[in-house]
C-alpha positions as CSV (number, residue, x, y, z in Angstrom):
1,X,0.0,0.0,0.0
2,X,1.5,3.3,-1.1
3,X,0.2,6.6,0.3
4,X,0.2,10.0,-1.4
5,X,0.2,13.5,0.2
6,X,-3.6,13.6,0.8
7,X,-3.6,10.2,2.6
8,X,-0.4,11.0,4.6
9,X,-1.8,14.4,5.6
10,X,-5.1,12.8,6.7
11,X,-2.9,10.5,8.9
12,X,-1.2,13.5,10.5
13,X,-4.5,15.4,11.0
14,X,-6.3,12.3,12.2
15,X,-3.6,11.7,14.7
16,X,-3.4,15.3,16.0
17,X,-7.1,16.1,16.2
18,X,-8.3,13.9,19.0
19,X,-9.1,14.0,22.7
20,X,-6.8,16.9,23.3
21,X,-8.7,19.6,21.4
22,X,-12.0,18.8,23.2
23,X,-10.3,19.2,26.6
24,X,-8.4,22.4,25.9
25,X,-10.7,25.0,27.4
26,X,-10.6,23.5,30.9
27,X,-6.9,22.5,30.8
28,X,-5.8,26.0,29.8
29,X,-8.2,27.7,32.3
30,X,-6.7,25.6,35.1
31,X,-3.3,27.1,34.3
32,X,-3.5,30.5,32.5
33,X,-5.4,33.5,31.3
34,X,-5.7,34.9,27.8
35,X,-2.3,36.6,27.9
36,X,-0.5,33.4,29.0
37,X,-2.5,31.3,26.5
38,X,-1.5,33.6,23.6
39,X,2.2,33.3,24.6
40,X,1.9,29.6,25.1
41,X,0.4,29.0,21.7
42,X,3.0,31.3,20.1
43,X,5.8,29.3,21.7
44,X,4.2,26.0,21.0
45,X,3.3,26.9,17.5
46,X,6.7,28.2,16.6
47,X,8.5,25.3,18.4
48,X,6.3,22.6,16.8
49,X,6.6,24.2,13.4
50,X,10.4,23.9,13.7
51,X,10.0,20.3,14.6
52,X,7.7,19.8,11.6
53,X,10.4,21.3,9.4
54,X,12.9,19.0,11.0
55,X,10.9,15.9,10.0
56,X,10.5,17.4,6.6
57,X,14.2,18.1,6.0
58,X,15.2,14.7,7.4
59,X,12.7,12.9,5.1
60,X,14.4,14.6,2.1
61,X,18.0,14.4,3.3
62,X,17.9,10.9,4.6
63,X,15.4,9.1,2.4
64,X,16.9,5.8,3.4
65,X,15.5,6.0,6.9
66,X,12.0,4.7,7.6
67,X,9.8,5.1,10.7
68,X,11.3,8.6,11.2
69,X,11.3,9.2,15.0
70,X,12.9,5.9,15.8
71,X,15.3,5.7,12.8
72,X,16.7,9.2,13.3
73,X,17.6,8.6,17.0
74,X,19.4,5.3,16.1
75,X,21.2,6.8,13.1
76,X,22.4,9.8,15.2
77,X,23.3,8.3,18.5
78,X,23.4,4.5,18.4
79,X,21.3,1.5,18.9
80,X,20.4,1.8,22.6
81,X,19.3,5.5,22.3
82,X,17.4,4.4,19.2
83,X,15.7,1.7,21.2
84,X,14.8,4.2,23.9
85,X,13.3,6.5,21.2
86,X,11.3,3.6,19.6
87,X,10.0,2.4,23.0
88,X,9.3,5.8,24.4
89,X,7.4,6.8,21.3
90,X,5.4,3.6,21.4
91,X,4.7,3.9,25.1
92,X,3.6,7.5,24.6
93,X,1.1,6.4,22.0
94,X,-0.3,3.6,24.2
95,X,-0.7,6.0,27.2
96,X,-2.3,8.6,24.9
97,X,-4.8,6.0,23.8
98,X,-5.9,5.7,27.4
99,X,-6.9,9.3,27.4
100,X,-9.3,8.6,24.5
101,X,-11.2,5.9,26.4
102,X,-11.3,8.0,29.6
103,X,-12.7,11.0,27.7
104,X,-15.3,8.9,25.9
105,X,-16.5,7.4,29.2
106,X,-16.5,10.8,30.9
107,X,-18.6,12.2,28.1
108,X,-21.2,9.4,28.4
109,X,-20.9,9.7,32.1
110,X,-22.9,13.0,32.0
111,X,-25.9,10.8,31.3
112,X,-24.7,7.6,33.1
113,X,-23.3,8.6,36.5
114,X,-21.9,5.0,37.0
115,X,-19.2,5.9,34.5
116,X,-18.1,8.9,36.6
117,X,-15.2,10.8,35.0
118,X,-14.3,7.8,32.9
119,X,-12.2,6.1,35.6
120,X,-14.7,3.9,37.4
121,X,-14.7,0.1,37.2
122,X,-17.6,0.0,34.8
123,X,-16.0,2.7,32.6
124,X,-12.7,0.7,32.5
125,X,-14.6,-2.5,31.6
126,X,-16.6,-0.9,28.8
127,X,-13.4,0.8,27.5
128,X,-11.7,-2.6,27.5
129,X,-14.4,-4.0,25.3
130,X,-13.9,-1.1,22.8
131,X,-10.1,-1.5,22.9
132,X,-10.2,-5.1,21.8
133,X,-12.9,-4.4,19.2
134,X,-10.5,-2.0,17.6
135,X,-7.8,-4.6,17.7
136,X,-10.0,-6.9,15.7
137,X,-10.8,-4.1,13.2
138,X,-7.2,-3.2,12.6
139,X,-6.3,-6.9,12.5
140,X,-8.3,-7.2,9.3
141,X,-5.9,-4.9,7.5
142,X,-4.1,-1.6,7.5
143,X,-5.7,-0.5,4.2
144,X,-9.2,-0.8,5.6
145,X,-8.3,1.0,8.8
146,X,-6.6,3.9,6.9
147,X,-9.7,4.3,4.7
148,X,-12.0,4.6,7.7
149,X,-9.5,7.1,9.3
150,X,-9.8,9.5,6.3
151,X,-13.6,9.5,6.6
152,X,-13.5,10.1,10.4
153,X,-11.0,12.9,10.0
154,X,-13.4,14.9,7.9
155,X,-16.4,14.1,10.1
156,X,-14.7,15.2,13.3
157,X,-13.5,18.6,12.1
158,X,-17.1,19.8,11.6
159,X,-18.2,20.1,15.2
160,X,-14.9,21.7,16.2
161,X,-15.3,24.4,13.5
162,X,-18.9,24.8,14.5
163,X,-17.9,25.4,18.1
164,X,-15.4,28.1,17.1
165,X,-18.0,29.9,14.9
166,X,-20.7,29.8,17.6
167,X,-18.2,30.9,20.3
168,X,-17.2,33.9,18.2
169,X,-20.8,34.8,17.7
170,X,-21.5,34.7,21.5
171,X,-18.2,36.1,22.6
172,X,-18.5,38.7,25.4
173,X,-15.7,41.3,25.2
174,X,-16.0,42.1,29.0
175,X,-15.6,38.4,30.0
176,X,-12.7,38.1,27.6
177,X,-11.0,41.2,29.1
178,X,-11.6,39.9,32.7
179,X,-9.8,36.7,31.8
180,X,-6.9,38.4,30.1
181,X,-4.4,38.5,33.0
182,X,-5.5,35.2,34.5
183,X,-7.1,34.4,37.9
184,X,-5.3,34.7,41.2
185,X,-4.6,30.9,41.3
186,X,-2.7,31.0,38.0
187,X,0.5,32.5,39.4
188,X,3.1,34.5,37.4
189,X,2.9,34.8,33.6
190,X,5.9,32.5,33.3
191,X,4.3,29.9,35.5
192,X,1.1,30.1,33.4
193,X,3.0,29.5,30.2
194,X,5.0,26.7,31.6
195,X,1.9,25.0,33.0
196,X,0.3,24.7,29.6
197,X,3.4,23.3,27.8
198,X,2.6,19.6,28.2
199,X,-1.0,20.2,27.1
200,X,0.3,21.8,23.9
201,X,2.7,18.9,23.3
202,X,-0.2,16.4,23.7
203,X,-2.4,18.1,21.1
204,X,0.5,18.4,18.7
205,X,1.4,14.7,19.0
206,X,1.0,13.3,15.5
207,X,2.9,16.0,13.7
208,X,5.5,13.3,13.0
209,X,2.8,10.8,11.8
210,X,3.8,11.0,8.1
211,X,7.4,10.1,9.0
212,X,6.3,7.0,10.9
213,X,4.5,5.9,7.7
214,X,7.4,6.9,5.4
215,X,7.8,3.3,4.1
216,X,4.3,3.5,2.7
217,X,4.8,6.9,0.9
218,X,4.8,7.0,-2.9
219,X,7.6,9.6,-2.8
220,X,9.9,10.8,0.0
221,X,9.0,14.4,-0.7
222,X,5.4,13.6,0.2
223,X,6.3,12.8,3.8
224,X,7.7,16.3,4.4
225,X,4.8,18.1,2.6
226,X,2.2,16.1,4.6
227,X,3.9,16.9,7.9
228,X,3.9,20.6,7.3
229,X,0.4,20.7,5.8
230,X,-1.0,18.6,8.6
231,X,0.5,20.9,11.3
232,X,-0.6,24.2,9.7
233,X,-4.1,22.7,9.2
234,X,-4.7,22.1,12.9
235,X,-2.6,24.8,14.6
236,X,-5.2,27.5,14.0
237,X,-8.0,25.2,15.1
238,X,-6.3,24.4,18.4
239,X,-5.5,28.0,19.3
240,X,-8.9,29.2,18.3
241,X,-10.7,26.7,20.5
242,X,-8.8,27.8,23.5
243,X,-8.9,31.6,23.0
244,X,-12.6,32.0,22.1
245,X,-13.6,30.0,25.2
246,X,-12.2,32.8,27.4
247,X,-14.9,35.1,25.9
248,X,-17.7,32.9,27.0
249,X,-17.2,32.1,30.7
250,X,-14.9,33.3,33.6
251,X,-11.8,31.1,33.5
252,X,-12.5,29.9,37.1
253,X,-15.8,28.4,35.9
254,X,-14.2,26.9,32.8
255,X,-11.6,25.3,35.1
256,X,-14.3,23.5,37.0
257,X,-16.1,22.0,34.0
258,X,-16.2,18.2,33.5
259,X,-14.5,16.9,30.5
260,X,-15.1,17.4,27.6
261,X,-15.0,21.0,28.6
262,X,-15.7,22.2,25.1
263,X,-19.2,20.8,25.5
264,X,-19.7,22.6,28.8
265,X,-18.6,25.9,27.2
266,X,-21.1,25.5,24.4
267,X,-23.8,24.4,26.7
268,X,-23.4,27.6,28.7
269,X,-24.4,29.6,25.7
270,X,-26.8,27.6,23.6
271,X,-28.2,25.0,26.0
272,X,-28.2,21.2,26.3
273,X,-28.2,20.6,22.5
274,X,-24.7,22.2,22.4
275,X,-23.3,19.7,24.8
276,X,-25.0,16.8,22.9
277,X,-23.6,18.1,19.6
278,X,-20.0,18.4,20.8
279,X,-20.2,15.1,22.7
280,X,-21.2,13.2,19.5
281,X,-18.4,14.9,17.6
282,X,-15.9,14.1,20.4
283,X,-16.8,10.4,20.3
284,X,-16.2,10.3,16.5
285,X,-13.0,12.3,16.8
286,X,-11.6,10.3,19.6
287,X,-12.3,6.9,18.0
288,X,-10.6,8.2,14.8
289,X,-7.6,9.4,16.7
290,X,-7.4,6.1,18.6
291,X,-7.4,4.2,15.3
292,X,-4.6,6.3,13.9
293,X,-2.4,6.2,17.0
294,X,-2.8,2.4,17.4
295,X,-1.6,2.0,13.8
296,X,1.4,4.3,14.4
297,X,2.3,2.6,17.6
298,X,2.3,-0.9,16.1
299,X,4.3,0.4,13.1
300,X,7.1,1.7,15.3
301,X,7.5,-1.6,17.1
302,X,7.4,-3.5,13.9
303,X,10.1,-1.4,12.2
304,X,12.3,-1.5,15.3
305,X,12.0,-5.4,15.2
306,X,12.8,-5.4,11.5
307,X,16.0,-3.5,12.3
308,X,16.9,-6.0,15.1
309,X,16.4,-3.5,17.8
310,X,13.3,-5.3,19.2
311,X,12.8,-9.0,19.6
312,X,12.1,-10.7,16.3
313,X,8.6,-11.8,17.1
314,X,7.5,-8.2,16.9
315,X,8.7,-8.0,13.3
316,X,6.1,-10.4,11.9
317,X,3.2,-9.3,9.8
318,X,0.3,-10.8,7.9
319,X,-0.3,-10.9,4.1
320,X,-2.4,-7.7,4.6
321,X,0.7,-5.9,6.0
322,X,-0.6,-5.9,9.6
323,X,2.1,-6.3,12.3
324,X,-0.1,-8.5,14.5
325,X,2.4,-9.2,17.4
326,X,3.2,-5.5,17.6
327,X,-0.5,-4.7,17.5
328,X,-1.1,-7.2,20.4
329,X,1.6,-5.6,22.4
330,X,0.2,-2.2,21.8
331,X,-3.3,-3.2,22.9
332,X,-2.0,-5.0,26.0
333,X,0.0,-2.0,27.2
334,X,-3.0,0.2,26.7
335,X,-5.1,-2.2,28.7
336,X,-2.6,-2.2,31.6
337,X,-2.5,1.6,31.7
338,X,-6.3,1.8,31.4
339,X,-6.6,-0.4,34.5
340,X,-4.0,1.8,36.3
341,X,-6.4,4.8,35.9
342,X,-8.5,3.3,38.6
343,X,-5.8,4.3,41.1
344,X,-5.2,7.8,39.8
345,X,-6.6,11.0,41.3
346,X,-7.1,12.6,37.9
347,X,-6.9,9.9,35.3
348,X,-7.3,12.1,32.2
349,X,-4.8,14.9,33.1
350,X,-2.2,12.4,34.4
351,X,-2.4,10.3,31.2
352,X,-2.3,13.4,29.1
353,X,0.9,14.8,30.8
354,X,2.6,11.4,30.9
355,X,1.9,10.9,27.2
356,X,3.6,14.2,26.4
357,X,6.6,13.5,28.7
358,X,7.3,10.1,27.2
359,X,7.3,11.7,23.7
360,X,9.9,14.3,24.5
361,X,13.0,12.0,24.4
362,X,12.2,10.8,20.9
363,X,11.5,14.3,19.7
364,X,14.7,15.7,21.3
365,X,16.8,12.9,19.8
366,X,15.3,13.5,16.3
367,X,16.0,17.2,16.5
368,X,19.5,16.8,17.8
369,X,20.2,14.3,15.0
370,X,19.2,16.9,12.5
371,X,21.7,19.3,14.1
372,X,24.4,16.6,14.0
373,X,23.6,15.8,10.4
374,X,23.7,19.4,9.2
375,X,26.8,20.7,11.0
376,X,29.3,19.3,8.4
377,X,29.4,21.3,5.2
378,X,29.1,18.1,3.2
379,X,25.8,17.2,4.8
380,X,23.6,14.6,2.9
381,X,21.3,16.3,0.5
382,X,23.7,19.0,-0.6
383,X,24.6,22.5,0.6
384,X,21.5,24.1,-0.8
385,X,19.3,25.3,2.1
386,X,21.8,23.9,4.7
387,X,21.9,27.1,6.8
388,X,18.2,27.4,6.9
389,X,17.7,23.7,7.8
390,X,20.4,23.9,10.5
391,X,18.5,26.9,12.0
392,X,15.3,24.9,12.1
393,X,17.1,22.0,13.8
394,X,18.8,24.1,16.4
395,X,15.5,25.9,17.3
396,X,13.6,22.6,17.5
397,X,16.3,21.1,19.8
398,X,16.1,24.1,22.1
399,X,12.3,23.9,22.2
400,X,12.2,20.2,23.1
401,X,14.8,20.7,25.7
402,X,12.7,23.5,27.3
403,X,9.7,21.1,27.2
404,X,11.6,18.6,29.4
405,X,12.2,21.4,31.9
406,X,8.6,22.4,31.7
407,X,7.4,18.8,32.3
408,X,8.9,19.0,35.8
409,X,10.6,16.3,37.9
410,X,7.4,14.3,38.5
411,X,6.9,13.3,34.9
412,X,10.6,12.8,34.2
413,X,10.8,10.3,37.1
414,X,7.6,8.4,36.1
415,X,8.9,8.2,32.5
416,X,12.1,6.6,33.8
417,X,9.9,4.0,35.6
418,X,8.5,3.0,32.2
419,X,11.8,3.4,30.2
420,X,14.2,1.4,32.4
421,X,12.3,-2.0,32.6
422,X,11.8,-1.9,28.8
423,X,15.5,-2.6,28.4
424,X,14.7,-6.3,28.7
425,X,13.3,-6.1,25.1
426,X,16.7,-4.6,24.0
427,X,18.5,-7.4,25.8
428,X,16.3,-10.1,24.2
429,X,17.1,-8.6,20.7
430,X,20.8,-8.6,21.4
431,X,20.8,-12.2,22.7
432,X,18.9,-13.3,19.6
433,X,21.8,-12.0,17.6
434,X,24.5,-13.5,19.8
435,X,25.8,-10.1,20.8
436,X,26.8,-8.5,24.0
437,X,23.9,-6.8,25.6
438,X,25.6,-3.5,26.3
439,X,28.7,-1.6,25.1
440,X,30.4,0.5,27.8
441,X,28.5,3.7,26.8
442,X,25.2,1.8,26.6
443,X,25.8,0.3,30.1
444,X,26.3,3.8,31.5
445,X,23.0,5.0,29.9
446,X,21.2,2.0,31.3
447,X,22.6,2.6,34.8
448,X,21.5,6.3,34.6
449,X,17.9,5.3,33.5
450,X,17.8,2.6,36.2
451,X,18.7,5.2,38.8
452,X,16.0,7.4,37.6
453,X,13.5,4.6,37.8
454,X,14.5,3.8,41.4
455,X,14.2,7.4,42.3
456,X,10.8,7.5,40.7
457,X,9.5,4.5,42.6
458,X,10.9,5.9,45.8
459,X,9.1,9.2,45.2
460,X,5.8,7.4,44.5
461,X,6.3,5.2,47.6
462,X,7.0,8.1,49.9
463,X,4.2,10.3,48.4
464,X,6.7,12.9,47.1
465,X,4.9,12.5,43.8
466,X,1.5,11.0,43.0
467,X,-0.5,9.9,40.0
């Protein structure tokens, strides 16, 4: 199956427009006012655009590398960092999929209290049924799933655009002005901007989607074009959903809305039908995003196994080009994290932030590889545009490094808890090849990650951090 620009762009948009956009009003209102939101979107938009340009230039300058995020880390920094990138990106997708089921159940929970905020036993049970139903759908073939995703992508954009238009129509300038500086609980302007960074990362996850599917592209140039087109298509939508909400309700009231908060904002202005309309759109949107992310997660594991960086059993696929073992592993990890939401104080926000934190290492390594690739004057792809591309790569690296800082110690430590045990998969792959498990440098990296995991477990055990 070969995909052109429209299909690849649909994959990117389908991946990016999901649970995150419907939760933006409440999440931003919990952290910042209008001024902070404008700055946050400016920083996130510029930073993610640089990252999109990085994936575009790497697709052109290194056309031999497939499954972008993973392949770039390995090419730039070695097999073990490449493994970390592949596993982290995969784990991020799996945790992100949990937010979709939590949000669906929270949406239905407005009518069925037994579902709560999407994290009750009944909610988890119903989510598990849906999770395995999607497994069976994708098991039938990637081509069928991709076709469904294109239809869903179009369908889910409609209620989001409808929300923006209605919100603009009902926007109250005085309410907007009162929300401009932020509420007392929001803190300084810097703290407000920092507090929204992980949320912006979450909604922009998927910008690298075309790179993940690069082995299916008709032409390498199509990968870069789809990446930039997909990003630009959704950036204005994300920012608009957030900003117009500040003109409808005081930010303190938005911060208390149940998810999906977009539905609550619209209900405030037009009544119950507004909540119903947005809720239906959310369910369609989330199911489409879940489909796209499950495909991408399985693809990353499959390609890593094909390159001998994961155990060989993960590199098997059917005649329909479906990597079934990788798909099973993806569904199983999603199931485990879904069950873990039963023990979380705020399942949706925790899963959202952890998804973003897990993705930062793969993004940082990809951006840093672009810098490493372009520093020599004889960089692959020729000298034409080299200075421009190097500027993009440096800015993307600085941006992703800042995101790690913004994530805070809590999510860095929890990420280590997930990263360090995964090394057993790397060891299995090395043993299958009759090789030493670690080189000296790799052993040092493993010890560092293990120390981070131990610190994370200790922090959770003592209550220093909580989920």
